[in-house]
MDAnalysis code that builds the backbone (N, CA, C; Angstrom):
import MDAnalysis as mda
import numpy as np

u = mda.Universe.empty(432, n_residues=144, atom_resindex=np.repeat(np.arange(144), 3), trajectory=True)
u.add_TopologyAttr("name", ["N", "CA", "C"] * 144)
u.add_TopologyAttr("resid", np.arange(1, 145))
u.add_TopologyAttr("resname", ["MET", "SER", "LEU", "THR", "THR", "ALA", "ILE", "LEU", "GLY", "VAL", "TRP", "ARG", "LEU", "GLN", "ALA", "PHE", "GLU", "SER", "GLN", "ARG", "ASP", "GLY", "GLN", "PRO", "VAL", "ARG", "TYR", "PRO", "PHE", "GLY", "ILE", "GLN", "ALA", "ALA", "GLY", "VAL", "LEU", "VAL", "TYR", "SER", "ALA", "ASP", "GLY", "THR", "MET", "SER", "GLY", "GLN", "LEU", "MET", "ARG", "PRO", "GLY", "ARG", "PRO", "VAL", "PHE", "ALA", "SER", "ALA", "THR", "ILE", "THR", "GLY", "GLY", "THR", "ASP", "ALA", "GLU", "LEU", "ARG", "ALA", "ALA", "ALA", "THR", "GLY", "TYR", "VAL", "ALA", "TYR", "ALA", "GLY", "THR", "PHE", "GLU", "VAL", "ASP", "GLU", "ALA", "ARG", "ALA", "LEU", "VAL", "LEU", "HIS", "ARG", "VAL", "THR", "MET", "SER", "LEU", "PHE", "PRO", "ASN", "LEU", "ILE", "GLY", "THR", "VAL", "GLN", "GLU", "ARG", "ARG", "ALA", "THR", "LEU", "VAL", "ASN", "GLY", "THR", "LEU", "GLU", "LEU", "ARG", "THR", "PRO", "GLU", "GLY", "ALA", "ARG", "LEU", "VAL", "TRP", "VAL", "ARG", "SER", "ASN", "LYS", "VAL", "LEU", "PHE", "GLU", "THR", "GLY"])
u.atoms.positions = np.array([
    [-22.740, 11.773, 237.531],
    [-23.740, 10.948, 238.600],
    [-24.089, 11.781, 239.564],
    [-25.579, 11.797, 240.113],
    [-25.733, 12.659, 241.788],
    [-24.939, 12.186, 242.790],
    [-24.833, 12.511, 243.969],
    [-24.370, 11.929, 244.796],
    [-25.326, 11.200, 245.450],
    [-26.455, 11.285, 245.290],
    [-27.380, 10.105, 245.709],
    [-27.537, 9.367, 245.323],
    [-27.162, 9.094, 243.719],
    [-27.459, 7.502, 243.283],
    [-26.171, 6.653, 243.680],
    [-25.168, 7.640, 243.700],
    [-23.794, 7.132, 243.794],
    [-22.858, 6.465, 245.194],
    [-24.112, 7.204, 246.052],
    [-24.428, 6.296, 247.445],
    [-24.919, 5.391, 247.694],
    [-26.041, 4.853, 246.885],
    [-26.741, 3.502, 247.233],
    [-25.955, 2.158, 247.089],
    [-26.197, 1.681, 248.093],
    [-25.990, 0.325, 248.423],
    [-24.920, -0.196, 249.767],
    [-24.634, -0.723, 249.444],
    [-24.246, -1.231, 250.676],
    [-22.189, -1.042, 251.170],
    [-22.055, -0.455, 252.271],
    [-20.549, 0.026, 252.401],
    [-19.745, -0.873, 253.664],
    [-19.009, -1.304, 253.182],
    [-17.769, -1.338, 254.788],
    [-16.947, -0.286, 255.196],
    [-17.310, -0.329, 256.982],
    [-15.780, 0.313, 257.359],
    [-14.732, 0.090, 257.093],
    [-13.804, 1.352, 256.721],
    [-12.367, 1.288, 256.692],
    [-11.785, 1.892, 257.638],
    [-12.029, 3.116, 257.919],
    [-11.680, 3.619, 259.151],
    [-12.614, 4.673, 260.113],
    [-12.490, 4.454, 261.239],
    [-12.991, 5.578, 262.097],
    [-12.174, 5.963, 263.055],
    [-12.131, 7.373, 262.670],
    [-11.742, 8.298, 263.893],
    [-11.866, 9.534, 264.128],
    [-11.459, 10.186, 265.326],
    [-12.330, 11.525, 265.617],
    [-11.173, 12.455, 266.121],
    [-11.194, 13.779, 265.803],
    [-10.120, 14.160, 266.351],
    [-11.033, 15.612, 266.638],
    [-10.695, 16.570, 267.955],
    [-11.299, 17.829, 267.993],
    [-10.267, 18.517, 268.534],
    [-10.720, 19.788, 268.078],
    [-9.920, 21.352, 268.487],
    [-8.464, 20.832, 268.933],
    [-7.898, 20.749, 267.710],
    [-6.302, 20.672, 267.631],
    [-5.910, 19.090, 268.230],
    [-6.565, 18.388, 268.722],
    [-6.136, 17.192, 270.392],
    [-5.618, 16.171, 268.933],
    [-5.143, 15.240, 269.513],
    [-4.719, 13.850, 268.762],
    [-5.822, 13.289, 267.847],
    [-5.225, 12.919, 266.840],
    [-6.660, 11.576, 266.707],
    [-6.879, 10.624, 267.661],
    [-8.239, 10.348, 267.736],
    [-8.577, 9.221, 268.685],
    [-9.137, 8.369, 267.525],
    [-9.213, 6.714, 268.211],
    [-9.955, 5.914, 267.584],
    [-10.980, 5.497, 268.807],
    [-12.330, 6.015, 268.743],
    [-13.258, 5.508, 269.332],
    [-13.414, 4.013, 269.639],
    [-13.860, 3.173, 268.529],
    [-13.485, 2.144, 268.368],
    [-12.494, 0.691, 267.971],
    [-10.990, 1.489, 268.258],
    [-10.117, 0.977, 268.072],
    [-9.868, 1.176, 266.350],
    [-8.180, 0.762, 266.043],
    [-7.806, 0.828, 264.955],
    [-8.833, -0.180, 264.054],
    [-9.075, -0.977, 264.574],
    [-9.725, -2.155, 263.752],
    [-11.224, -2.237, 263.591],
    [-11.792, -0.903, 263.927],
    [-13.092, -0.592, 264.062],
    [-14.040, -1.488, 262.641],
    [-15.053, -2.082, 263.063],
    [-16.011, -2.777, 261.897],
    [-17.320, -1.910, 262.137],
    [-17.983, -2.062, 260.891],
    [-19.532, -1.316, 260.349],
    [-19.766, -1.795, 259.073],
    [-21.031, -1.430, 259.040],
    [-21.870, -1.535, 257.512],
    [-22.353, -0.459, 257.917],
    [-23.154, 0.030, 256.413],
    [-23.703, 1.425, 256.227],
    [-24.483, 0.976, 254.892],
    [-26.012, 0.834, 254.786],
    [-26.587, 0.686, 253.704],
    [-27.246, 2.016, 253.448],
    [-27.483, 2.383, 252.115],
    [-28.196, 3.312, 251.581],
    [-29.081, 2.887, 250.566],
    [-30.483, 2.463, 250.370],
    [-31.585, 2.025, 249.355],
    [-32.193, 2.991, 248.336],
    [-32.425, 2.596, 247.496],
    [-32.896, 3.526, 246.965],
    [-34.575, 3.741, 247.044],
    [-35.271, 3.483, 248.028],
    [-36.271, 3.818, 248.291],
    [-36.006, 5.208, 249.894],
    [-34.845, 5.455, 250.062],
    [-34.283, 6.370, 250.894],
    [-34.397, 5.955, 252.301],
    [-34.525, 4.594, 252.515],
    [-33.809, 4.010, 254.042],
    [-32.521, 3.911, 254.001],
    [-32.316, 3.891, 255.370],
    [-30.240, 4.020, 255.257],
    [-30.272, 3.102, 256.959],
    [-29.298, 2.614, 257.180],
    [-29.205, 1.429, 258.718],
    [-27.298, 1.642, 258.619],
    [-27.211, 2.188, 259.800],
    [-25.721, 1.972, 259.689],
    [-25.533, 1.772, 261.290],
    [-24.285, 0.727, 261.448],
    [-23.719, 0.207, 262.543],
    [-22.084, 0.595, 262.530],
    [-22.027, 0.408, 263.755],
    [-20.311, 0.437, 264.346],
    [-20.180, -0.885, 265.388],
    [-19.500, -0.869, 265.118],
    [-18.703, -2.234, 266.667],
    [-17.417, -1.834, 266.639],
    [-17.217, -2.373, 268.062],
    [-15.723, -2.190, 268.640],
    [-15.347, -3.816, 268.703],
    [-14.397, -4.410, 267.773],
    [-14.528, -5.676, 267.426],
    [-13.787, -6.587, 268.557],
    [-13.793, -7.529, 269.215],
    [-13.305, -8.305, 270.269],
    [-14.439, -8.051, 271.996],
    [-15.543, -7.967, 271.475],
    [-16.155, -6.753, 272.985],
    [-16.342, -8.370, 273.391],
    [-16.368, -8.351, 274.891],
    [-16.908, -9.694, 275.827],
    [-17.886, -10.143, 275.250],
    [-17.820, -11.810, 275.092],
    [-19.316, -12.411, 274.952],
    [-20.006, -12.496, 276.308],
    [-21.629, -12.798, 276.621],
    [-22.217, -12.619, 277.698],
    [-21.989, -14.043, 278.539],
    [-22.186, -14.580, 279.707],
    [-22.251, -15.392, 280.196],
    [-23.344, -16.247, 280.036],
    [-24.420, -15.631, 279.959],
    [-26.014, -15.842, 279.653],
    [-25.823, -16.140, 278.263],
    [-26.519, -17.152, 277.494],
    [-26.652, -17.569, 276.292],
    [-28.130, -16.092, 275.537],
    [-28.073, -15.476, 276.569],
    [-29.041, -14.041, 275.796],
    [-29.036, -12.682, 276.571],
    [-29.211, -11.901, 275.489],
    [-28.975, -10.679, 275.899],
    [-29.627, -10.450, 277.615],
    [-30.773, -10.649, 277.406],
    [-31.305, -10.247, 278.747],
    [-31.402, -10.717, 280.265],
    [-30.129, -11.903, 279.916],
    [-29.577, -12.225, 280.849],
    [-28.274, -11.919, 281.355],
    [-28.023, -10.575, 280.795],
    [-26.369, -10.187, 280.762],
    [-26.453, -9.398, 282.105],
    [-25.200, -9.459, 282.442],
    [-24.716, -8.391, 283.784],
    [-24.894, -6.986, 283.570],
    [-25.186, -6.388, 284.754],
    [-24.980, -4.809, 284.363],
    [-23.293, -4.206, 283.268],
    [-22.579, -5.085, 283.743],
    [-20.973, -4.968, 283.103],
    [-21.243, -5.164, 281.812],
    [-21.977, -6.934, 281.293],
    [-22.108, -7.370, 280.210],
    [-22.724, -6.496, 279.005],
    [-23.843, -5.660, 279.950],
    [-24.900, -4.987, 279.112],
    [-23.947, -3.515, 278.916],
    [-23.227, -2.449, 279.641],
    [-22.559, -1.812, 279.380],
    [-21.731, -1.660, 278.514],
    [-20.277, -2.841, 278.859],
    [-19.345, -3.106, 277.164],
    [-20.155, -3.126, 276.103],
    [-21.089, -4.124, 275.976],
    [-21.999, -4.088, 275.074],
    [-22.480, -3.276, 274.070],
    [-22.963, -2.304, 274.846],
    [-23.345, -0.996, 274.541],
    [-22.768, -0.149, 273.970],
    [-21.638, 0.336, 274.843],
    [-20.576, 1.362, 274.598],
    [-19.632, 0.967, 273.559],
    [-19.708, -0.441, 272.838],
    [-18.663, -0.597, 271.947],
    [-19.770, -0.939, 270.700],
    [-20.702, -0.084, 270.715],
    [-21.580, -0.460, 269.500],
    [-22.200, 1.015, 269.710],
    [-22.656, 1.388, 267.638],
    [-23.773, 2.173, 267.411],
    [-24.296, 1.536, 266.315],
    [-25.797, 2.048, 266.437],
    [-26.745, 1.325, 265.295],
    [-27.508, 2.634, 264.953],
    [-28.095, 2.963, 264.206],
    [-29.252, 3.804, 263.850],
    [-29.718, 2.997, 262.414],
    [-31.006, 3.319, 262.290],
    [-31.550, 3.499, 260.983],
    [-32.996, 4.703, 261.049],
    [-33.158, 4.770, 259.628],
    [-34.128, 6.008, 259.048],
    [-34.077, 5.956, 258.363],
    [-34.239, 7.387, 257.662],
    [-33.936, 7.675, 256.111],
    [-33.121, 8.695, 255.906],
    [-32.780, 8.803, 254.868],
    [-31.314, 9.730, 254.336],
    [-32.267, 10.458, 252.948],
    [-31.634, 11.625, 252.769],
    [-31.691, 12.368, 251.913],
    [-30.220, 13.373, 251.693],
    [-30.005, 13.891, 250.490],
    [-28.836, 14.346, 250.532],
    [-29.184, 15.637, 249.842],
    [-28.318, 16.915, 250.325],
    [-28.089, 17.891, 250.000],
    [-26.937, 18.346, 249.025],
    [-27.227, 18.099, 247.503],
    [-26.295, 17.740, 246.745],
    [-25.391, 19.094, 246.443],
    [-26.318, 20.229, 246.882],
    [-25.311, 21.534, 246.332],
    [-24.376, 21.653, 247.256],
    [-24.723, 21.221, 248.671],
    [-23.609, 21.117, 249.937],
    [-22.726, 20.205, 250.294],
    [-22.950, 18.741, 249.713],
    [-22.061, 17.810, 249.667],
    [-22.624, 17.220, 251.241],
    [-23.967, 16.966, 251.301],
    [-24.683, 17.075, 252.816],
    [-25.422, 15.145, 252.685],
    [-25.125, 14.505, 253.533],
    [-26.272, 13.443, 253.794],
    [-26.912, 13.594, 255.136],
    [-27.964, 13.721, 255.162],
    [-29.181, 13.834, 256.244],
    [-29.156, 12.144, 256.471],
    [-29.399, 12.353, 257.808],
    [-29.746, 11.046, 258.127],
    [-31.096, 11.099, 259.022],
    [-32.182, 10.620, 259.231],
    [-33.377, 11.474, 259.434],
    [-33.625, 9.777, 260.628],
    [-33.390, 10.005, 261.939],
    [-33.147, 8.607, 262.769],
    [-34.184, 8.446, 263.119],
    [-34.892, 7.052, 263.351],
    [-36.317, 6.868, 263.766],
    [-36.350, 5.370, 264.460],
    [-34.858, 4.667, 264.452],
    [-34.664, 4.182, 265.431],
    [-33.185, 3.753, 265.938],
    [-32.806, 3.697, 266.932],
    [-31.471, 3.864, 267.225],
    [-31.192, 2.968, 269.259],
    [-29.747, 2.452, 268.337],
    [-29.660, 2.166, 270.373],
    [-29.545, 2.906, 271.628],
    [-28.950, 3.912, 270.960],
    [-29.411, 5.001, 271.479],
    [-30.297, 6.093, 271.712],
    [-31.257, 5.778, 272.660],
    [-32.224, 6.545, 272.355],
    [-32.313, 7.684, 271.585],
    [-31.765, 8.711, 272.528],
    [-31.328, 10.107, 272.108],
    [-31.325, 10.587, 270.614],
    [-31.141, 9.759, 270.049],
    [-30.672, 9.987, 268.916],
    [-32.583, 9.261, 268.007],
    [-33.133, 9.406, 268.149],
    [-34.304, 9.291, 267.697],
    [-35.291, 10.627, 267.820],
    [-35.056, 11.110, 266.469],
    [-36.251, 11.603, 265.828],
    [-35.049, 13.004, 265.677],
    [-33.640, 12.564, 265.363],
    [-32.505, 13.776, 265.266],
    [-32.445, 13.934, 263.887],
    [-31.419, 14.519, 262.803],
    [-31.396, 14.868, 262.004],
    [-29.823, 14.733, 261.788],
    [-28.911, 13.510, 261.518],
    [-27.557, 13.328, 261.474],
    [-27.269, 13.830, 260.724],
    [-26.060, 14.753, 260.730],
    [-26.037, 15.727, 259.570],
    [-24.566, 15.173, 258.738],
    [-23.887, 14.591, 257.807],
    [-22.731, 14.180, 257.682],
    [-22.635, 14.898, 256.357],
    [-21.047, 15.568, 255.974],
    [-20.515, 15.947, 254.892],
    [-19.458, 14.683, 254.396],
    [-20.005, 14.477, 252.917],
    [-19.821, 13.554, 252.112],
    [-18.684, 13.919, 251.275],
    [-18.169, 13.002, 251.124],
    [-16.813, 13.107, 249.662],
    [-16.576, 11.586, 249.313],
    [-16.854, 11.625, 247.627],
    [-16.697, 10.450, 247.263],
    [-15.559, 10.347, 246.217],
    [-14.709, 9.693, 246.172],
    [-13.477, 9.419, 245.556],
    [-13.459, 8.130, 245.408],
    [-13.394, 7.744, 243.817],
    [-12.909, 6.650, 243.474],
    [-13.593, 5.153, 243.989],
    [-14.746, 5.045, 244.691],
    [-15.373, 3.939, 245.182],
    [-15.415, 4.313, 246.882],
    [-14.364, 5.536, 247.729],
    [-14.783, 5.415, 248.880],
    [-15.268, 6.560, 249.375],
    [-16.013, 6.153, 250.756],
    [-17.197, 7.706, 250.881],
    [-16.093, 8.104, 251.779],
    [-16.426, 9.107, 252.026],
    [-15.888, 9.544, 253.351],
    [-16.697, 10.538, 253.738],
    [-17.347, 10.402, 254.980],
    [-18.345, 10.878, 255.954],
    [-17.162, 11.655, 257.141],
    [-17.656, 13.010, 257.239],
    [-17.435, 13.677, 258.841],
    [-18.738, 14.237, 258.938],
    [-18.495, 14.144, 260.818],
    [-19.732, 14.352, 261.699],
    [-19.341, 16.235, 262.165],
    [-20.242, 16.873, 262.547],
    [-19.718, 18.320, 263.016],
    [-19.229, 18.277, 264.050],
    [-18.981, 16.633, 265.224],
    [-18.284, 16.967, 265.737],
    [-17.053, 16.313, 265.874],
    [-16.181, 16.149, 264.668],
    [-15.095, 16.015, 264.156],
    [-14.629, 14.396, 264.455],
    [-15.878, 13.633, 263.751],
    [-15.571, 12.055, 263.402],
    [-15.499, 12.310, 261.591],
    [-14.720, 10.840, 261.545],
    [-14.408, 10.822, 260.167],
    [-14.465, 9.561, 260.268],
    [-15.151, 8.834, 258.923],
    [-15.934, 7.261, 258.698],
    [-15.508, 7.431, 257.040],
    [-14.451, 6.208, 257.159],
    [-14.173, 6.092, 255.958],
    [-15.214, 4.563, 255.460],
    [-15.735, 4.796, 254.286],
    [-16.404, 3.733, 253.895],
    [-16.125, 3.403, 252.124],
    [-15.627, 1.698, 252.187],
    [-15.565, 1.210, 250.648],
    [-16.534, 0.375, 250.362],
    [-17.158, 0.474, 248.857],
    [-18.164, -0.539, 248.552],
    [-17.724, -1.809, 249.050],
    [-18.987, -2.824, 249.421],
    [-18.786, -3.590, 250.168],
    [-19.203, -4.677, 248.954],
    [-18.157, -5.765, 248.812],
    [-18.789, -6.720, 247.798],
    [-18.217, -8.323, 248.749],
    [-18.005, -8.329, 250.095],
    [-18.118, -9.725, 251.030],
    [-19.636, -9.829, 251.784],
    [-19.514, -10.233, 252.319],
    [-20.839, -10.662, 253.546],
    [-20.724, -9.868, 254.565],
    [-22.009, -9.274, 254.725],
    [-22.127, -7.779, 255.166],
    [-21.151, -8.081, 256.652],
    [-21.077, -9.167, 257.644],
    [-20.598, -9.193, 258.566],
    [-19.434, -9.911, 259.078],
    [-18.995, -10.088, 257.734],
    [-17.406, -10.286, 258.387],
    [-16.324, -9.107, 258.328],
    [-15.692, -8.878, 259.500],
    [-14.948, -8.322, 259.699],
    [-13.369, -8.282, 259.322],
    [-12.635, -7.273, 259.583],
    [-10.975, -7.562, 259.201],
    [-10.916, -7.368, 257.564],
])
């Protein structure tokens, strides 16, 4: 089975860590980071990561959030969507970003080195992040 076919579906984040230049491993969103990654057969993808336990806003709406609340919410969340393709020969998944919480990603291609073993998908970024995903059989937004 091709990598393209094998990654189709919904994935739940198992681990998100980062390590650069021999430094100690860091957990950018904590050891219990949560996330969902979706690859559809039509070539659409969406990925979201979050730090659990982010503080709730005093306001009932996002537009009513204070600068501090908005900052905490945004710095504890990563989300983007677009299309994807797989370079089978190099085991790379290329995310072509068309929308993102972080505007600087729009129009970029995010390269991920992929390894798929026994239903676990590991994606590595050129910047040193390692994301481990397992097939989701649960409700998308359930954490833990």
